[in-house]
C-alpha positions as CSV (number, residue, x, y, z in Angstrom):
1,X,0.0,-0.3,0.0
2,X,1.0,3.3,-0.8
3,X,1.5,5.7,2.3
4,X,1.1,9.5,1.9
5,X,3.2,12.1,3.9
6,X,2.7,15.3,1.9
7,X,-0.6,16.2,3.6
8,X,0.5,16.5,7.1
9,X,0.5,20.0,8.4
10,X,4.3,20.0,9.5
11,X,7.4,19.0,7.3
12,X,10.6,19.1,6.5
13,X,10.3,22.4,4.2
14,X,8.6,24.1,7.0
15,X,11.4,22.8,9.2
16,X,14.1,24.4,7.1
17,X,12.4,27.6,6.8
18,X,12.1,27.9,10.7
19,X,15.7,27.3,11.2
20,X,16.9,29.4,8.2
21,X,15.7,32.3,10.3
22,X,18.0,31.3,12.8
23,X,21.0,30.2,10.4
24,X,23.4,33.2,11.2
25,X,23.2,32.5,14.9
26,X,23.5,28.9,14.7
27,X,26.8,29.5,12.5
28,X,27.9,31.9,15.3
29,X,27.1,29.6,18.3
30,X,28.8,26.5,16.5
31,X,32.0,28.8,16.3
32,X,31.6,30.1,19.9
33,X,30.3,27.3,22.3
34,X,32.9,24.6,23.0
35,X,33.3,21.7,20.1
36,X,29.4,21.4,19.0
37,X,28.9,22.4,15.5
38,X,25.3,23.0,15.3
39,X,24.9,24.4,11.9
40,X,26.4,21.0,10.1
41,X,24.2,18.7,12.4
42,X,21.4,20.6,11.2
43,X,22.2,20.9,7.7
44,X,23.1,17.6,7.4
45,X,19.5,16.5,8.8
46,X,17.4,18.7,6.9
47,X,19.1,17.3,3.8
48,X,18.9,13.8,4.8
49,X,15.3,14.3,6.0
50,X,14.2,15.9,3.0
51,X,15.4,13.0,0.5
52,X,13.8,10.4,2.8
53,X,9.9,12.0,2.9
54,X,10.5,12.7,-0.7
55,X,10.8,9.1,-1.4
56,X,8.3,8.2,1.3
57,X,5.6,9.7,-0.2
58,X,5.8,7.4,-3.2
59,X,6.5,4.8,-1.2
60,X,4.6,1.8,-2.3
61,X,4.7,-1.7,-0.2
62,X,1.6,-3.3,-1.8
63,X,3.0,-5.5,-4.8
64,X,2.1,-9.0,-5.2
65,X,5.4,-10.1,-6.2
66,X,7.2,-11.2,-3.1
67,X,10.7,-10.5,-3.8
68,X,9.7,-6.8,-5.1
69,X,7.7,-6.2,-1.9
70,X,10.4,-7.6,0.3
71,X,12.9,-4.9,-1.0
72,X,10.2,-2.2,-1.0
73,X,9.5,-3.0,2.4
74,X,13.1,-2.6,3.5
75,X,13.3,0.5,1.8
76,X,10.4,2.1,3.1
77,X,11.6,1.3,6.8
78,X,15.1,2.4,6.0
79,X,13.5,5.7,4.5
80,X,11.6,6.1,8.1
81,X,15.1,5.1,9.7
82,X,17.0,7.7,8.2
83,X,14.5,10.5,9.1
84,X,14.5,9.0,12.7
85,X,18.2,9.0,13.3
86,X,17.9,12.7,11.8
87,X,15.7,13.6,14.6
88,X,17.7,11.7,17.3
89,X,21.1,13.5,16.5
90,X,18.8,16.7,16.4
91,X,17.5,16.4,19.7
92,X,21.2,15.1,21.1
93,X,22.4,18.2,19.9
94,X,20.0,20.8,20.8
95,X,17.8,19.0,23.9
96,X,19.8,16.0,25.9
97,X,23.0,14.5,24.3
98,X,22.3,12.0,26.9
99,X,19.2,10.6,26.0
100,X,16.9,10.2,22.7
101,X,13.0,10.7,22.2
102,X,10.4,8.3,23.3
103,X,12.7,5.9,25.4
104,X,11.1,2.9,26.9
105,X,7.7,3.9,25.1
106,X,6.0,0.7,24.1
107,X,2.5,2.3,22.9
108,X,2.6,1.4,19.5
109,X,3.8,-2.0,19.1
110,X,2.9,-3.2,22.1
111,X,5.3,-6.5,21.8
112,X,4.6,-9.4,23.9
113,X,7.0,-11.7,22.3
114,X,10.5,-10.1,22.3
115,X,9.6,-7.6,25.1
116,X,11.1,-4.5,23.1
117,X,9.8,-0.9,23.4
118,X,9.2,0.9,20.3
119,X,12.4,2.5,19.9
120,X,14.0,-1.0,19.6
121,X,11.2,-2.9,18.2
122,X,11.5,-0.4,15.2
123,X,15.3,-0.9,14.9
124,X,14.7,-4.8,15.2
125,X,12.4,-4.6,12.0
126,X,14.5,-2.8,9.9
127,X,17.5,-5.4,10.8
128,X,14.8,-8.3,10.4
129,X,13.3,-7.0,6.9
130,X,16.7,-6.3,5.4
131,X,19.5,-4.4,7.0
132,X,21.2,-7.6,8.5
133,X,18.6,-10.4,8.5
134,X,21.2,-13.3,9.4
135,X,22.7,-11.6,12.0
136,X,20.0,-10.9,14.6
137,X,20.0,-10.9,18.5
138,X,16.9,-11.3,20.9
139,X,18.4,-9.0,23.5
140,X,16.5,-10.5,26.4
141,X,17.6,-13.9,25.7
142,X,21.1,-13.3,23.9
143,X,19.7,-15.8,21.2
144,X,21.0,-15.8,17.6
145,X,18.5,-15.6,15.1
146,X,18.0,-15.8,11.4
147,X,15.0,-14.0,9.3
148,X,13.2,-15.6,6.5
149,X,11.6,-13.7,3.8
150,X,8.8,-11.4,4.4
151,X,5.5,-12.8,3.8
152,X,1.9,-10.9,3.7
153,X,-1.3,-12.4,5.5
154,X,0.4,-15.6,7.1
155,X,0.6,-14.3,10.3
156,X,-2.9,-12.4,10.9
157,X,-1.3,-10.6,14.0
158,X,1.0,-8.7,11.0
159,X,0.0,-7.0,7.8
160,X,4.0,-8.1,7.1
161,X,6.2,-10.4,9.0
162,X,9.0,-12.8,9.2
163,X,9.7,-16.0,10.8
164,X,12.6,-15.5,13.1
165,X,14.5,-18.7,12.9
166,X,16.5,-19.9,16.4
167,X,20.1,-20.6,16.3
168,X,19.8,-22.6,19.1
169,X,17.7,-26.2,19.2
170,X,16.4,-25.2,22.8
171,X,14.6,-22.0,21.3
172,X,11.1,-21.9,19.1
173,X,11.1,-19.9,15.8
174,X,9.4,-16.6,16.5
175,X,6.9,-14.9,14.2
176,X,7.4,-11.1,14.2
177,X,6.2,-8.1,11.8
178,X,4.5,-5.0,11.5
179,X,0.8,-3.7,11.0
180,X,1.5,-0.5,8.5
181,X,-1.0,1.5,10.5
182,X,1.5,0.7,13.6
183,X,4.6,1.7,11.5
184,X,2.9,4.9,10.3
185,X,2.0,5.9,13.5
186,X,5.7,5.5,15.0
187,X,6.8,7.9,12.4
188,X,4.0,10.3,12.5
189,X,4.7,10.8,16.4
190,X,8.5,11.1,15.8
191,X,8.2,13.4,13.0
192,X,6.0,15.4,14.7
193,X,8.9,16.0,17.4
194,X,10.7,18.1,15.0
195,X,8.3,20.8,16.7
196,X,10.1,20.3,20.1
197,X,13.5,20.6,18.2
198,X,12.4,23.9,16.5
199,X,11.1,25.1,20.6
200,X,14.6,24.2,21.5
201,X,16.4,26.1,18.7
202,X,14.3,29.0,19.1
203,X,14.7,29.1,22.9
204,X,18.8,28.7,22.6
205,X,19.0,31.3,19.9
206,X,16.6,33.7,21.5
207,X,18.7,33.5,24.8
208,X,21.6,34.7,22.6
209,X,20.0,37.6,21.1
210,X,18.7,38.8,24.5
211,X,22.5,38.2,26.2
212,X,23.8,40.5,23.2
213,X,21.4,43.1,23.1
214,X,22.2,43.7,26.9
215,X,25.4,44.8,25.8
216,X,26.0,48.3,24.7
217,X,28.3,48.8,21.6
218,X,30.4,51.8,21.7
219,X,29.7,55.1,19.8
220,X,32.1,57.3,18.2
221,X,32.5,60.3,15.8
222,X,35.1,59.1,13.4
223,X,33.5,57.0,10.8
224,X,36.2,54.7,10.1
225,X,36.6,54.0,14.0
226,X,33.1,53.2,14.1
227,X,33.0,51.0,11.3
228,X,35.9,48.9,12.6
229,X,33.6,48.7,16.2
230,X,30.6,47.8,14.0
231,X,32.7,44.9,12.3
232,X,34.1,43.4,15.1
233,X,30.4,43.3,17.0
234,X,28.8,42.2,13.8
235,X,31.4,39.0,14.0
236,X,30.6,38.1,17.6
237,X,26.8,39.2,17.6
238,X,25.1,38.1,14.3
239,X,28.2,37.0,12.0
240,X,25.9,38.3,9.0
241,X,27.5,38.5,5.5
242,X,25.4,41.1,4.3
243,X,26.2,43.5,7.2
244,X,29.6,42.6,6.6
245,X,29.7,43.3,2.8
246,X,28.3,46.8,3.6
247,X,31.1,47.6,6.5
248,X,33.4,46.7,4.1
249,X,32.1,48.6,1.3
250,X,31.7,52.0,3.6
251,X,35.0,51.4,4.8
252,X,36.7,51.4,1.4
253,X,34.4,54.6,0.9
254,X,35.8,56.5,3.8
255,X,39.4,55.6,3.1
256,X,39.1,57.2,-0.3
257,X,40.3,60.7,-0.9
258,X,38.6,62.8,-3.6
259,X,41.0,65.1,-5.5
260,X,38.7,67.3,-7.5
261,X,36.7,70.1,-5.9
262,X,34.1,70.3,-8.6
263,X,32.7,67.3,-7.1
264,X,32.6,68.4,-3.6
265,X,28.8,68.9,-3.7
266,X,27.6,65.5,-4.9
267,X,30.3,63.9,-2.7
268,X,29.3,65.6,0.5
269,X,25.6,64.4,-0.3
270,X,26.8,60.9,-0.7
271,X,28.9,61.1,2.3
272,X,25.9,62.3,4.3
273,X,23.9,59.1,3.3
274,X,26.8,56.9,4.2
275,X,26.7,58.1,7.7
276,X,23.4,57.5,7.9
277,X,23.8,54.2,6.6
278,X,26.2,53.3,9.4
279,X,23.7,54.8,11.8
280,X,21.5,52.2,10.4
281,X,24.3,49.4,10.9
282,X,24.5,50.6,14.4
283,X,20.8,50.1,15.3
284,X,20.5,46.8,13.8
285,X,23.7,45.1,15.3
286,X,22.5,46.5,18.4
287,X,19.0,45.1,18.5
288,X,20.2,42.2,17.0
289,X,18.1,42.5,13.9
290,X,19.3,40.8,10.4
291,X,17.2,42.8,7.8
292,X,18.3,44.2,4.3
293,X,19.9,47.7,4.7
294,X,18.4,50.9,2.7
295,X,22.0,52.0,2.2
296,X,22.9,49.2,0.2
297,X,21.0,50.7,-2.7
298,X,23.1,53.4,-2.7
299,X,26.3,51.2,-2.8
300,X,24.9,49.3,-5.4
301,X,23.4,51.3,-7.8
302,X,21.3,50.3,-10.8
303,X,22.8,51.4,-14.1
304,X,21.2,50.8,-17.8
305,X,22.3,48.5,-20.0
306,X,25.1,50.8,-22.1
307,X,26.8,48.2,-24.1
308,X,29.5,46.6,-21.9
309,X,29.2,48.9,-18.9
310,X,28.3,46.3,-16.7
311,X,31.1,44.1,-17.6
312,X,33.7,46.8,-16.9
313,X,32.0,47.8,-13.9
314,X,32.3,44.5,-12.4
315,X,35.8,44.4,-13.3
316,X,36.6,47.8,-11.6
317,X,34.5,46.6,-8.4
318,X,36.6,43.6,-8.1
319,X,39.7,45.4,-7.9
320,X,38.6,48.1,-5.5
321,X,36.6,46.0,-3.3
322,X,37.9,42.4,-3.7
323,X,41.5,43.1,-4.4
324,X,41.6,41.4,-7.8
325,X,45.1,42.2,-9.3
326,X,43.7,41.4,-12.8
327,X,44.0,44.5,-14.9
328,X,41.4,46.2,-16.7
329,X,40.2,45.0,-19.7
330,X,39.1,48.4,-21.0
331,X,40.2,52.0,-20.5
332,X,38.6,54.5,-18.2
333,X,37.0,56.5,-20.6
334,X,34.9,53.6,-21.7
335,X,33.1,53.5,-18.2
336,X,33.1,57.3,-17.8
337,X,31.4,58.1,-21.2
338,X,27.9,57.1,-20.5
339,X,27.8,59.5,-17.2
340,X,30.4,62.0,-17.7
341,X,27.8,64.7,-17.8
342,X,27.1,64.0,-14.1
343,X,30.6,64.5,-12.6
344,X,34.2,65.6,-13.5
345,X,36.0,62.6,-14.0
346,X,39.6,63.6,-13.1
347,X,40.8,61.3,-10.5
348,X,44.0,60.0,-8.4
349,X,43.2,56.5,-7.9
350,X,41.0,53.8,-9.0
351,X,39.1,54.0,-5.6
352,X,38.4,57.6,-6.4
353,X,36.9,56.7,-10.0
354,X,35.0,53.8,-8.7
355,X,33.1,55.8,-6.1
356,X,32.9,58.5,-8.8
357,X,31.0,56.1,-10.9
358,X,28.8,54.8,-8.0
359,X,27.9,58.6,-7.3
360,X,27.4,59.1,-10.7
361,X,25.0,56.1,-11.0
362,X,22.9,57.6,-8.1
363,X,22.3,60.8,-9.4
364,X,21.5,59.2,-12.9
365,X,18.7,57.2,-10.6
366,X,17.1,60.1,-9.3
367,X,18.6,59.5,-5.9
368,X,21.1,62.5,-5.2
């Protein structure tokens, strides 16, 4: 029978979206707290759960051909096991590394033959139905057993069952199996446990946010010194790449000398907007807020499709902002030509040229 999990109100897509809200904090905590890498655990778990759920949604164990459904049953149980193992590791990472969820619970399979709780019963199902069917240990009696092929409808207690042959002459063979409804319930309850893991992640990250919010950031008048402070605070509070990129661009701007007095008015106006951007950064980092900054639009202005302008501008940007040593594959006049009406393009450094182009593009866009 085919079992669909796609209609459940909670799934790995929602979990992924939820976790991504705290991605920067989880990465930061991974770097700060002991030897635990929260982010690596989460990424691995999300990827494997997505893969397993995708296949579980179309898993069909109703084939009449015994050797086909034997393999399909094993695949179905193994996919559930992948998700379950992911959830166990997330529990150990975020809730309690010394325990596993649903320990000693026997409410689903209610095993009276092997005396196994639900977690161990499920692992025994996986082993007997294909993981290692000729190497089974009955825990209670330490008896070696060997599983038969899976069958359907022979033992009416189960939808699918195997016969566990005893490895000893003084032990009887035992029928062992499951009802599909039991397996689905087992998975459903554990899959829903992701909600508790969400709560644990939220609690840990919100605690970090509250702690950092309570620490004031030093405010200074000098723009470059303030940017240096904000760079350090971002790295320890949020570790946000967008903020880091903006801080870097602002730092390069405030380190640039502008030599042509004819451009003073435009440069001063742009400078005042950049100082507002520093204030915006200060407020967001202080309050532990991750948002797209308004100043970013001024630092990365749009431009029309002027021949090879975009290509040339990107190459110049790589030299100024990324430290590229590759020579420019164009003359400065080629990139200046479309915007030369806005400013006087006499300059002493590539940095000055770059920022004059950025300012001119903002003028072209009606922002200055």
